[in-house]
PDB file of N, CA, C and O in Angstrom:
ATOM      1  N   MET A   1     -15.373 -13.889   8.954  1.00  0.00           N
ATOM      2  CA  MET A   1     -15.659 -13.718   7.600  1.00  0.00           C
ATOM      3  C   MET A   1     -14.654 -14.352   6.386  1.00  0.00           C
ATOM      4  O   MET A   1     -13.453 -14.089   6.321  1.00  0.00           O
ATOM      5  N   LYS A   2     -15.202 -15.025   5.663  1.00  0.00           N
ATOM      6  CA  LYS A   2     -14.386 -15.641   4.495  1.00  0.00           C
ATOM      7  C   LYS A   2     -14.738 -14.930   3.025  1.00  0.00           C
ATOM      8  O   LYS A   2     -15.906 -14.662   2.741  1.00  0.00           O
ATOM      9  N   VAL A   3     -13.867 -14.707   2.306  1.00  0.00           N
ATOM     10  CA  VAL A   3     -14.073 -14.005   0.761  1.00  0.00           C
ATOM     11  C   VAL A   3     -13.642 -15.012  -0.171  1.00  0.00           C
ATOM     12  O   VAL A   3     -12.697 -15.753   0.098  1.00  0.00           O
ATOM     13  N   PHE A   4     -14.296 -15.085  -1.281  1.00  0.00           N
ATOM     14  CA  PHE A   4     -14.205 -15.944  -2.396  1.00  0.00           C
ATOM     15  C   PHE A   4     -14.146 -15.290  -3.790  1.00  0.00           C
ATOM     16  O   PHE A   4     -15.065 -14.522  -4.075  1.00  0.00           O
ATOM     17  N   VAL A   5     -13.385 -15.458  -4.491  1.00  0.00           N
ATOM     18  CA  VAL A   5     -13.275 -14.910  -6.139  1.00  0.00           C
ATOM     19  C   VAL A   5     -13.801 -16.112  -7.078  1.00  0.00           C
ATOM     20  O   VAL A   5     -13.057 -17.088  -7.178  1.00  0.00           O
ATOM     21  N   ASP A   6     -14.841 -16.115  -7.668  1.00  0.00           N
ATOM     22  CA  ASP A   6     -15.121 -17.127  -8.880  1.00  0.00           C
ATOM     23  C   ASP A   6     -14.177 -16.690  -9.962  1.00  0.00           C
ATOM     24  O   ASP A   6     -14.416 -15.696 -10.649  1.00  0.00           O
ATOM     25  N   SER A   7     -13.132 -17.413 -10.111  1.00  0.00           N
ATOM     26  CA  SER A   7     -12.262 -17.212 -11.235  1.00  0.00           C
ATOM     27  C   SER A   7     -12.853 -17.310 -12.799  1.00  0.00           C
ATOM     28  O   SER A   7     -12.304 -16.788 -13.769  1.00  0.00           O
ATOM     29  N   GLN A   8     -14.125 -18.111 -12.834  1.00  0.00           N
ATOM     30  CA  GLN A   8     -14.806 -18.189 -13.947  1.00  0.00           C
ATOM     31  C   GLN A   8     -15.613 -16.988 -14.316  1.00  0.00           C
ATOM     32  O   GLN A   8     -15.991 -16.897 -15.484  1.00  0.00           O
ATOM     33  N   ARG A   9     -15.964 -15.920 -13.330  1.00  0.00           N
ATOM     34  CA  ARG A   9     -16.611 -14.850 -13.475  1.00  0.00           C
ATOM     35  C   ARG A   9     -15.748 -13.605 -13.648  1.00  0.00           C
ATOM     36  O   ARG A   9     -15.952 -12.659 -14.409  1.00  0.00           O
ATOM     37  N   CYS A  10     -14.891 -13.762 -12.919  1.00  0.00           N
ATOM     38  CA  CYS A  10     -13.857 -12.471 -12.843  1.00  0.00           C
ATOM     39  C   CYS A  10     -13.360 -11.983 -14.318  1.00  0.00           C
ATOM     40  O   CYS A  10     -12.815 -12.707 -15.151  1.00  0.00           O
ATOM     41  N   GLN A  11     -13.597 -10.912 -14.425  1.00  0.00           N
ATOM     42  CA  GLN A  11     -13.019 -10.386 -15.925  1.00  0.00           C
ATOM     43  C   GLN A  11     -11.986  -9.507 -15.849  1.00  0.00           C
ATOM     44  O   GLN A  11     -11.582  -8.963 -16.877  1.00  0.00           O
ATOM     45  N   GLY A  12     -11.359  -9.221 -14.490  1.00  0.00           N
ATOM     46  CA  GLY A  12     -10.128  -8.285 -14.399  1.00  0.00           C
ATOM     47  C   GLY A  12     -10.433  -6.987 -14.372  1.00  0.00           C
ATOM     48  O   GLY A  12      -9.537  -6.270 -14.819  1.00  0.00           O
ATOM     49  N   HIS A  13     -11.624  -6.312 -13.908  1.00  0.00           N
ATOM     50  CA  HIS A  13     -12.064  -5.119 -13.756  1.00  0.00           C
ATOM     51  C   HIS A  13     -11.102  -4.370 -12.646  1.00  0.00           C
ATOM     52  O   HIS A  13     -11.059  -3.143 -12.742  1.00  0.00           O
ATOM     53  N   THR A  14     -10.495  -4.855 -11.831  1.00  0.00           N
ATOM     54  CA  THR A  14      -9.689  -4.361 -10.913  1.00  0.00           C
ATOM     55  C   THR A  14     -10.394  -3.364  -9.756  1.00  0.00           C
ATOM     56  O   THR A  14      -9.725  -2.785  -8.900  1.00  0.00           O
ATOM     57  N   LEU A  15     -11.765  -3.266  -9.863  1.00  0.00           N
ATOM     58  CA  LEU A  15     -12.451  -2.627  -8.622  1.00  0.00           C
ATOM     59  C   LEU A  15     -12.214  -3.031  -7.195  1.00  0.00           C
ATOM     60  O   LEU A  15     -12.016  -2.260  -6.257  1.00  0.00           O
ATOM     61  N   CYS A  16     -12.258  -4.266  -7.157  1.00  0.00           N
ATOM     62  CA  CYS A  16     -12.074  -5.116  -5.940  1.00  0.00           C
ATOM     63  C   CYS A  16     -10.642  -4.634  -5.322  1.00  0.00           C
ATOM     64  O   CYS A  16     -10.642  -4.082  -4.222  1.00  0.00           O
ATOM     65  N   ALA A  17      -9.553  -4.820  -5.954  1.00  0.00           N
ATOM     66  CA  ALA A  17      -8.147  -4.363  -5.552  1.00  0.00           C
ATOM     67  C   ALA A  17      -8.372  -2.950  -5.265  1.00  0.00           C
ATOM     68  O   ALA A  17      -8.243  -2.632  -4.083  1.00  0.00           O
ATOM     69  N   MET A  18      -8.632  -2.183  -5.963  1.00  0.00           N
ATOM     70  CA  MET A  18      -8.536  -0.599  -5.644  1.00  0.00           C
ATOM     71  C   MET A  18      -9.578  -0.203  -4.347  1.00  0.00           C
ATOM     72  O   MET A  18      -9.366   0.756  -3.606  1.00  0.00           O
ATOM     73  N   ILE A  19     -10.557  -0.979  -4.239  1.00  0.00           N
ATOM     74  CA  ILE A  19     -11.403  -0.622  -3.118  1.00  0.00           C
ATOM     75  C   ILE A  19     -10.838  -1.378  -1.670  1.00  0.00           C
ATOM     76  O   ILE A  19     -11.064  -0.819  -0.598  1.00  0.00           O
ATOM     77  N   ALA A  20     -10.262  -2.386  -1.703  1.00  0.00           N
ATOM     78  CA  ALA A  20      -9.772  -3.234  -0.672  1.00  0.00           C
ATOM     79  C   ALA A  20      -8.344  -3.965  -1.157  1.00  0.00           C
ATOM     80  O   ALA A  20      -8.271  -5.176  -1.368  1.00  0.00           O
ATOM     81  N   PRO A  21      -7.351  -3.143  -1.282  1.00  0.00           N
ATOM     82  CA  PRO A  21      -5.974  -3.345  -1.823  1.00  0.00           C
ATOM     83  C   PRO A  21      -5.088  -4.466  -0.680  1.00  0.00           C
ATOM     84  O   PRO A  21      -4.114  -5.142  -1.009  1.00  0.00           O
ATOM     85  N   ASP A  22      -5.698  -4.437   0.653  1.00  0.00           N
ATOM     86  CA  ASP A  22      -4.974  -5.506   1.442  1.00  0.00           C
ATOM     87  C   ASP A  22      -5.766  -6.736   1.230  1.00  0.00           C
ATOM     88  O   ASP A  22      -5.352  -7.658   1.933  1.00  0.00           O
ATOM     89  N   SER A  23      -6.716  -7.023   0.526  1.00  0.00           N
ATOM     90  CA  SER A  23      -7.417  -8.116   0.506  1.00  0.00           C
ATOM     91  C   SER A  23      -7.388  -8.967  -0.908  1.00  0.00           C
ATOM     92  O   SER A  23      -7.462 -10.191  -1.025  1.00  0.00           O
ATOM     93  N   PHE A  24      -7.260  -7.989  -1.936  1.00  0.00           N
ATOM     94  CA  PHE A  24      -7.198  -8.769  -3.100  1.00  0.00           C
ATOM     95  C   PHE A  24      -5.917  -8.457  -3.760  1.00  0.00           C
ATOM     96  O   PHE A  24      -5.272  -7.413  -3.665  1.00  0.00           O
ATOM     97  N   GLN A  25      -5.588  -9.729  -4.581  1.00  0.00           N
ATOM     98  CA  GLN A  25      -4.388  -9.524  -5.541  1.00  0.00           C
ATOM     99  C   GLN A  25      -4.762  -9.906  -6.742  1.00  0.00           C
ATOM    100  O   GLN A  25      -5.615 -10.775  -6.921  1.00  0.00           O
ATOM    101  N   LEU A  26      -4.094  -9.226  -7.766  1.00  0.00           N
ATOM    102  CA  LEU A  26      -4.434  -9.402  -9.271  1.00  0.00           C
ATOM    103  C   LEU A  26      -3.420 -10.169  -9.747  1.00  0.00           C
ATOM    104  O   LEU A  26      -2.282 -10.217  -9.281  1.00  0.00           O
ATOM    105  N   SER A  27      -3.931 -10.891 -10.868  1.00  0.00           N
ATOM    106  CA  SER A  27      -2.760 -11.973 -11.691  1.00  0.00           C
ATOM    107  C   SER A  27      -2.023 -11.056 -12.526  1.00  0.00           C
ATOM    108  O   SER A  27      -2.647 -10.274 -13.243  1.00  0.00           O
ATOM    109  N   ASP A  28      -0.620 -11.068 -12.512  1.00  0.00           N
ATOM    110  CA  ASP A  28       0.216 -10.661 -13.646  1.00  0.00           C
ATOM    111  C   ASP A  28       0.069 -11.113 -14.961  1.00  0.00           C
ATOM    112  O   ASP A  28       0.670 -10.534 -15.866  1.00  0.00           O
ATOM    113  N   ILE A  29      -0.776 -12.236 -15.219  1.00  0.00           N
ATOM    114  CA  ILE A  29      -0.876 -12.510 -16.502  1.00  0.00           C
ATOM    115  C   ILE A  29      -2.148 -12.222 -17.393  1.00  0.00           C
ATOM    116  O   ILE A  29      -2.154 -11.984 -18.601  1.00  0.00           O
ATOM    117  N   ASP A  30      -3.461 -12.314 -16.343  1.00  0.00           N
ATOM    118  CA  ASP A  30      -4.507 -11.674 -16.886  1.00  0.00           C
ATOM    119  C   ASP A  30      -5.415 -10.804 -16.130  1.00  0.00           C
ATOM    120  O   ASP A  30      -6.590 -10.615 -16.448  1.00  0.00           O
ATOM    121  N   GLY A  31      -4.821 -10.277 -15.106  1.00  0.00           N
ATOM    122  CA  GLY A  31      -5.537  -9.271 -14.325  1.00  0.00           C
ATOM    123  C   GLY A  31      -6.857  -9.676 -13.192  1.00  0.00           C
ATOM    124  O   GLY A  31      -7.492  -8.892 -12.488  1.00  0.00           O
ATOM    125  N   THR A  32      -6.977 -10.929 -13.285  1.00  0.00           N
ATOM    126  CA  THR A  32      -8.076 -11.447 -12.549  1.00  0.00           C
ATOM    127  C   THR A  32      -7.634 -11.462 -11.085  1.00  0.00           C
ATOM    128  O   THR A  32      -6.440 -11.543 -10.795  1.00  0.00           O
ATOM    129  N   SER A  33      -8.593 -11.382 -10.169  1.00  0.00           N
ATOM    130  CA  SER A  33      -8.462 -11.151  -8.749  1.00  0.00           C
ATOM    131  C   SER A  33      -8.323 -12.502  -8.206  1.00  0.00           C
ATOM    132  O   SER A  33      -8.448 -13.468  -8.960  1.00  0.00           O
ATOM    133  N   SER A  34      -8.079 -12.648  -6.983  1.00  0.00           N
ATOM    134  CA  SER A  34      -8.015 -13.635  -5.988  1.00  0.00           C
ATOM    135  C   SER A  34      -7.906 -13.112  -4.588  1.00  0.00           C
ATOM    136  O   SER A  34      -7.188 -12.123  -4.443  1.00  0.00           O
ATOM    137  N   PRO A  35      -8.540 -13.645  -3.462  1.00  0.00           N
ATOM    138  CA  PRO A  35      -8.408 -13.331  -2.315  1.00  0.00           C
ATOM    139  C   PRO A  35      -6.608 -13.351  -1.664  1.00  0.00           C
ATOM    140  O   PRO A  35      -5.861 -14.279  -1.976  1.00  0.00           O
ATOM    141  N   VAL A  36      -6.220 -12.401  -0.920  1.00  0.00           N
ATOM    142  CA  VAL A  36      -4.769 -12.434  -0.121  1.00  0.00           C
ATOM    143  C   VAL A  36      -4.958 -13.688   0.651  1.00  0.00           C
ATOM    144  O   VAL A  36      -4.249 -14.683   0.504  1.00  0.00           O
ATOM    145  N   ASN A  37      -5.957 -13.590   1.484  1.00  0.00           N
ATOM    146  CA  ASN A  37      -6.163 -14.594   2.487  1.00  0.00           C
ATOM    147  C   ASN A  37      -7.701 -14.773   2.287  1.00  0.00           C
ATOM    148  O   ASN A  37      -8.419 -13.850   1.900  1.00  0.00           O
ATOM    149  N   GLU A  38      -8.183 -16.107   2.597  1.00  0.00           N
ATOM    150  CA  GLU A  38      -9.445 -16.540   2.574  1.00  0.00           C
ATOM    151  C   GLU A  38     -10.236 -15.843   3.822  1.00  0.00           C
ATOM    152  O   GLU A  38     -11.401 -15.447   3.774  1.00  0.00           O
ATOM    153  N   VAL A  39      -9.528 -15.789   4.734  1.00  0.00           N
ATOM    154  CA  VAL A  39     -10.288 -15.521   6.123  1.00  0.00           C
ATOM    155  C   VAL A  39      -9.850 -13.761   6.169  1.00  0.00           C
ATOM    156  O   VAL A  39      -8.721 -13.284   6.053  1.00  0.00           O
ATOM    157  N   VAL A  40     -10.737 -13.271   6.310  1.00  0.00           N
ATOM    158  CA  VAL A  40     -10.792 -11.617   6.109  1.00  0.00           C
ATOM    159  C   VAL A  40     -10.497 -11.127   7.514  1.00  0.00           C
ATOM    160  O   VAL A  40     -11.129 -11.462   8.515  1.00  0.00           O
ATOM    161  N   PRO A  41      -9.347 -10.199   7.472  1.00  0.00           N
ATOM    162  CA  PRO A  41      -9.337  -9.639   9.164  1.00  0.00           C
ATOM    163  C   PRO A  41     -10.362  -8.681   9.454  1.00  0.00           C
ATOM    164  O   PRO A  41     -10.721  -7.873   8.598  1.00  0.00           O
ATOM    165  N   PRO A  42     -10.919  -8.720  10.746  1.00  0.00           N
ATOM    166  CA  PRO A  42     -12.058  -7.805  11.006  1.00  0.00           C
ATOM    167  C   PRO A  42     -11.812  -6.198  10.610  1.00  0.00           C
ATOM    168  O   PRO A  42     -12.718  -5.403  10.363  1.00  0.00           O
ATOM    169  N   ASP A  43     -10.523  -5.932  10.606  1.00  0.00           N
ATOM    170  CA  ASP A  43     -10.416  -4.518  10.049  1.00  0.00           C
ATOM    171  C   ASP A  43     -10.821  -4.124   8.644  1.00  0.00           C
ATOM    172  O   ASP A  43     -11.092  -2.970   8.310  1.00  0.00           O
ATOM    173  N   GLN A  44     -10.838  -5.157   7.869  1.00  0.00           N
ATOM    174  CA  GLN A  44     -11.092  -5.144   6.343  1.00  0.00           C
ATOM    175  C   GLN A  44     -12.332  -5.549   6.062  1.00  0.00           C
ATOM    176  O   GLN A  44     -12.578  -5.626   4.858  1.00  0.00           O
ATOM    177  N   ASP A  45     -13.219  -5.840   6.826  1.00  0.00           N
ATOM    178  CA  ASP A  45     -14.777  -6.365   6.644  1.00  0.00           C
ATOM    179  C   ASP A  45     -15.397  -5.273   5.727  1.00  0.00           C
ATOM    180  O   ASP A  45     -15.942  -5.611   4.677  1.00  0.00           O
ATOM    181  N   ASP A  46     -15.332  -4.139   6.054  1.00  0.00           N
ATOM    182  CA  ASP A  46     -16.134  -3.002   5.238  1.00  0.00           C
ATOM    183  C   ASP A  46     -15.638  -2.975   3.885  1.00  0.00           C
ATOM    184  O   ASP A  46     -16.385  -3.218   2.937  1.00  0.00           O
ATOM    185  N   ALA A  47     -14.274  -2.659   3.725  1.00  0.00           N
ATOM    186  CA  ALA A  47     -13.857  -2.741   2.535  1.00  0.00           C
ATOM    187  C   ALA A  47     -14.172  -3.717   1.501  1.00  0.00           C
ATOM    188  O   ALA A  47     -14.536  -3.466   0.352  1.00  0.00           O
ATOM    189  N   VAL A  48     -13.961  -5.053   2.126  1.00  0.00           N
ATOM    190  CA  VAL A  48     -14.242  -6.327   1.317  1.00  0.00           C
ATOM    191  C   VAL A  48     -15.681  -6.248   0.905  1.00  0.00           C
ATOM    192  O   VAL A  48     -15.998  -6.509  -0.256  1.00  0.00           O
ATOM    193  N   ARG A  49     -16.646  -5.868   1.887  1.00  0.00           N
ATOM    194  CA  ARG A  49     -18.251  -5.797   1.829  1.00  0.00           C
ATOM    195  C   ARG A  49     -18.537  -4.902   0.526  1.00  0.00           C
ATOM    196  O   ARG A  49     -19.369  -5.192  -0.332  1.00  0.00           O
ATOM    197  N   GLU A  50     -17.797  -3.883   0.520  1.00  0.00           N
ATOM    198  CA  GLU A  50     -17.897  -2.791  -0.643  1.00  0.00           C
ATOM    199  C   GLU A  50     -17.643  -3.185  -1.798  1.00  0.00           C
ATOM    200  O   GLU A  50     -18.358  -2.906  -2.760  1.00  0.00           O
ATOM    201  N   ALA A  51     -16.408  -4.013  -1.877  1.00  0.00           N
ATOM    202  CA  ALA A  51     -15.625  -4.901  -3.167  1.00  0.00           C
ATOM    203  C   ALA A  51     -16.760  -5.467  -3.509  1.00  0.00           C
ATOM    204  O   ALA A  51     -17.254  -5.149  -4.591  1.00  0.00           O
ATOM    205  N   VAL A  52     -17.353  -6.328  -2.750  1.00  0.00           N
ATOM    206  CA  VAL A  52     -18.464  -7.462  -3.365  1.00  0.00           C
ATOM    207  C   VAL A  52     -19.500  -6.750  -3.945  1.00  0.00           C
ATOM    208  O   VAL A  52     -19.935  -7.086  -5.047  1.00  0.00           O
ATOM    209  N   HIS A  53     -20.024  -5.638  -3.225  1.00  0.00           N
ATOM    210  CA  HIS A  53     -21.088  -4.734  -4.056  1.00  0.00           C
ATOM    211  C   HIS A  53     -20.794  -4.257  -5.219  1.00  0.00           C
ATOM    212  O   HIS A  53     -21.652  -4.253  -6.103  1.00  0.00           O
ATOM    213  N   SER A  54     -19.514  -3.762  -5.439  1.00  0.00           N
ATOM    214  CA  SER A  54     -19.010  -3.124  -6.512  1.00  0.00           C
ATOM    215  C   SER A  54     -18.677  -3.927  -7.863  1.00  0.00           C
ATOM    216  O   SER A  54     -18.669  -3.448  -8.997  1.00  0.00           O
ATOM    217  N   CYS A  55     -18.412  -5.213  -7.504  1.00  0.00           N
ATOM    218  CA  CYS A  55     -17.938  -6.139  -8.562  1.00  0.00           C
ATOM    219  C   CYS A  55     -19.056  -6.101  -9.789  1.00  0.00           C
ATOM    220  O   CYS A  55     -20.218  -6.480  -9.641  1.00  0.00           O
ATOM    221  N   PRO A  56     -18.537  -5.606 -10.956  1.00  0.00           N
ATOM    222  CA  PRO A  56     -19.518  -5.764 -12.081  1.00  0.00           C
ATOM    223  C   PRO A  56     -20.209  -6.938 -12.515  1.00  0.00           C
ATOM    224  O   PRO A  56     -21.351  -7.047 -12.961  1.00  0.00           O
ATOM    225  N   GLU A  57     -18.994  -8.122 -12.231  1.00  0.00           N
ATOM    226  CA  GLU A  57     -19.524  -9.587 -12.730  1.00  0.00           C
ATOM    227  C   GLU A  57     -20.128 -10.379 -11.536  1.00  0.00           C
ATOM    228  O   GLU A  57     -20.604 -11.496 -11.734  1.00  0.00           O
ATOM    229  N   GLN A  58     -20.117  -9.799 -10.262  1.00  0.00           N
ATOM    230  CA  GLN A  58     -20.664 -10.389  -9.142  1.00  0.00           C
ATOM    231  C   GLN A  58     -19.910 -11.648  -8.990  1.00  0.00           C
ATOM    232  O   GLN A  58     -20.538 -12.695  -8.830  1.00  0.00           O
ATOM    233  N   ALA A  59     -18.561 -11.642  -9.026  1.00  0.00           N
ATOM    234  CA  ALA A  59     -17.513 -12.876  -8.885  1.00  0.00           C
ATOM    235  C   ALA A  59     -17.091 -12.905  -7.405  1.00  0.00           C
ATOM    236  O   ALA A  59     -16.228 -13.753  -7.180  1.00  0.00           O
ATOM    237  N   ILE A  60     -17.474 -12.212  -6.385  1.00  0.00           N
ATOM    238  CA  ILE A  60     -16.840 -12.171  -5.257  1.00  0.00           C
ATOM    239  C   ILE A  60     -17.964 -12.307  -4.311  1.00  0.00           C
ATOM    240  O   ILE A  60     -18.953 -11.576  -4.343  1.00  0.00           O
ATOM    241  N   SER A  61     -17.755 -13.406  -3.342  1.00  0.00           N
ATOM    242  CA  SER A  61     -18.920 -13.745  -2.522  1.00  0.00           C
ATOM    243  C   SER A  61     -18.085 -14.025  -0.949  1.00  0.00           C
ATOM    244  O   SER A  61     -16.956 -14.457  -0.714  1.00  0.00           O
ATOM    245  N   ILE A  62     -19.198 -13.568  -0.039  1.00  0.00           N
ATOM    246  CA  ILE A  62     -18.414 -13.518   1.407  1.00  0.00           C
ATOM    247  C   ILE A  62     -19.418 -14.683   2.144  1.00  0.00           C
ATOM    248  O   ILE A  62     -20.624 -14.830   1.947  1.00  0.00           O
ATOM    249  N   GLU A  63     -18.678 -15.336   2.908  1.00  0.00           N
ATOM    250  CA  GLU A  63     -19.476 -16.051   3.918  1.00  0.00           C
ATOM    251  C   GLU A  63     -19.150 -15.559   5.463  1.00  0.00           C
ATOM    252  O   GLU A  63     -18.074 -15.121   5.871  1.00  0.00           O
ATOM    253  N   GLU A  64     -20.248 -15.730   6.136  1.00  0.00           N
ATOM    254  CA  GLU A  64     -20.175 -15.078   7.519  1.00  0.00           C
ATOM    255  C   GLU A  64     -19.686 -16.177   8.257  1.00  0.00           C
ATOM    256  O   GLU A  64     -19.479 -16.067   9.466  1.00  0.00           O
TER     257      GLU A  64
END
């Protein structure tokens, strides 16, 4: 599975980093999110899926 964050949509709510801290990193400048790695390790799949569904801006997408 691969994960992507749309930088134009992300508003820095930080929910993804709270839900899946090993998969998302936050910018020190504006708090927006980006994936730590595009390819999600299998043990983090569930947390990343939860982060996708929790994003209020729908800025996170996954590709199977």
